[in-house]
N, C-alpha and C positions, 0 to 999 in steps of 0.2 A: 269590770266585775262589780256586782252589787255587794252590799254589806253581808247579806245572808250567804252568798256564794263564797265570799272571802272567809267567813267564819267556818264554813264546812271544810274548806281547803286546809285551814290551819288545824282543825280537829283531826283530819285524816293524817296530816303530817305528824301530829303529836302522837297519835295511836301507833305510828310506825316506829317510834323511838323506843329504846331500851336503856336500862341502867342510868348512868350519869346524864346521858343525852335526854332521857325522859324527865329527870329531875330539873335539868336546866330549862327544858321546854315548858314545864309547868310553872317554874319561877318566872319565866318571861311572860307567860300569859297572865299570871297574877299581877305583875308589875304593869302590864298593859291595861288591865281592868282598873287598877288604882289610878292610873293617869287619866283614863276616860271618866271615872267617877269624879275626880278632882276638877276636870274640865267642865263637866256638867254642873257641878256646884258653882263654879265661877260664872257660868252662863246664866244660871237661874238668879244669882245675886245681881248680875248686870242687867237682866231683864227687868227685875223689880225697880232698880234705880232708873233705868231708861223710861219705864212707864210713868214713874213719878215725875221726872223732869219733863216729859212730853205733856203731861196734864198741866203742869205749870205754864209751859210755853203757850198752850192752846187755851188757857183760862178755864180749865176744868177742875181746879182745886176746890177745896171745901168753901172758900170764901166767895166763889163765883165772880171774882174780880176779872177785869179785862186781861187777856193773855199778855205775858211779858214779851219783851223784845227777844227775837231769836238770837242765839249765841253767835258771836263773831268768829269764833275759832272752835273747830270740832276735830277731835282725833279718834279714830276707830282702830282698835288693836285686835289681834287675832284671838286673845283670850276673853274678849267681850262677847256679849250675846249677838251671835250672827246665825241666821237661819240657814240650815243646810239646803233648803229649797231655793235659796238665793245664789246657789252655785258654789258651795263650799263643802269641804270635808271637815270632820271634827278637828279641833285645835290639837296641835302637837307641840312638843318641846324638844329643841335641838340639844346636842350634848353640852353646849355652853350655857344652857338655861334660857335661850331665846325662844319665845313662843312664835308659832307660825301656823298658817292653815293653807293646805293645798286647795286650789280651786278645781272644780270639776264635779262630775264627769262631763258636764256641758261646757261649751266654749265660752258661755256668758256667765258673768258674775255681777251681782247687783248690790247697790247701797241706796237706802233712802235716808237722807241727811237733813236735819233741821238746822239751817244756818242762814244768817243775814246775807241777803244778796241785793239790797237796795241799790248799791253802786257797783255791783258785780263782785267777783271773787276769784279765787284760784284754788287749785288742788294739787296735791302731790301723792302719788301712789308708790310706795316702796315695796319692791319685789325682791325677796332674798335669794330666790333660785328660780330659773325658768327652764331648766333642763337643756334647752337648745335656744340660745339667743337669736340666731338667724331665723329660726322657725317662728319665734314669738315677737320679734321686734316691731311688727306692723300691727300692734294693738290698736283697736278702735274704741272710741268712747261716744256714748250718746247721753246728752244732758237733757232731761225732760223730753226725750224722744228726738232731739235735734243733734246731728253729728257735730262733734267738737274737734278742734285741732289738738293733737297730742304730740308732745316732744319727749323723745325717749333718750335716756342717757345710760349706757351700760355701766354697771357697777359690780365688779367681781363676777360671780355666777348669776347675778340678777340684774335689775335695772331700776331706775327711777323714772316714772312717767308724770309729766306735768301738763296742766291744761288750764285755760282761763274759763271762768264762768260768766255768762252774760248777766247783765243787771235784770232783776226781777223784784217787784214789790208785792207779789201775791201772798206772801206770808205763809206759804205752805212748804212741805218738804221738797227737797231737791232730789230727783231720781237720777242716779248714775248707773249706766249699764256699760260695763267693759266687755268687749268682744275680742277673744283671742283668735289668731289664725288657726290654732290646732290644740288638741289635747294629746298628750304623749304618754307612753309607758316608759319609765326610766330604763335605759339600757343597762344590762348586767345586774339587774336588781330582781329580788323576789317579789317586789311590789308590782302587782298586775293591774292596779287601778289606772284609769285614764286621768292624767294629771294635767292641769294647766300651768299655773305659776304658784310659788310659795308666797302667799300674802304676808307682808310684814307690818304695814301700817298705812292708813289713809289719813291725810291731813287736809282739811278744808278751811280756808281763811277768807274772811270778807275784805273787800277793798275799803279804803277810807273814803270819806266824803270828799268829792272834788272841791 
């Protein structure tokens, strides 16, 4: 279900309520809007910071100096600037305050990461919830278009995915495309979106010099 259809469905359900149920429904919608506005504000701030850092790495700053060495460690979190076009829904916050993003509605989700890979590297994808581990455990990964071996370790209702990155001295971004076996609708839930996994964090680290 797309965002417009979901909004129409919520509006129809709200119009059907009366009395205290209507008040509660309106309160829930206001809280939802506040969360979405806060998430957008965080994303806009992160986008500005990301563009500034990217210009420094690529030597596009005011000084015109040669680009700096790419960072050796990169962490991408759900409340940072992540494009919905890369296979993600807006950021959400769990009851314990943990930020996450569902992937979907496509089976693919993508990251472009600036990280040092002269001697190779490694990555770890933390998934907080995958709805159905057996359905999602055969996650695939393509690094710059090349298939990579992924090791999956189940952790609670989610899992950790690890992979090695081949050495590269091209000095450009690393394109990571994760492909899930399926997108699912949560059973017993009013959420009708097609969901992949609840993204918790991506950590990418460079290997040391041999």
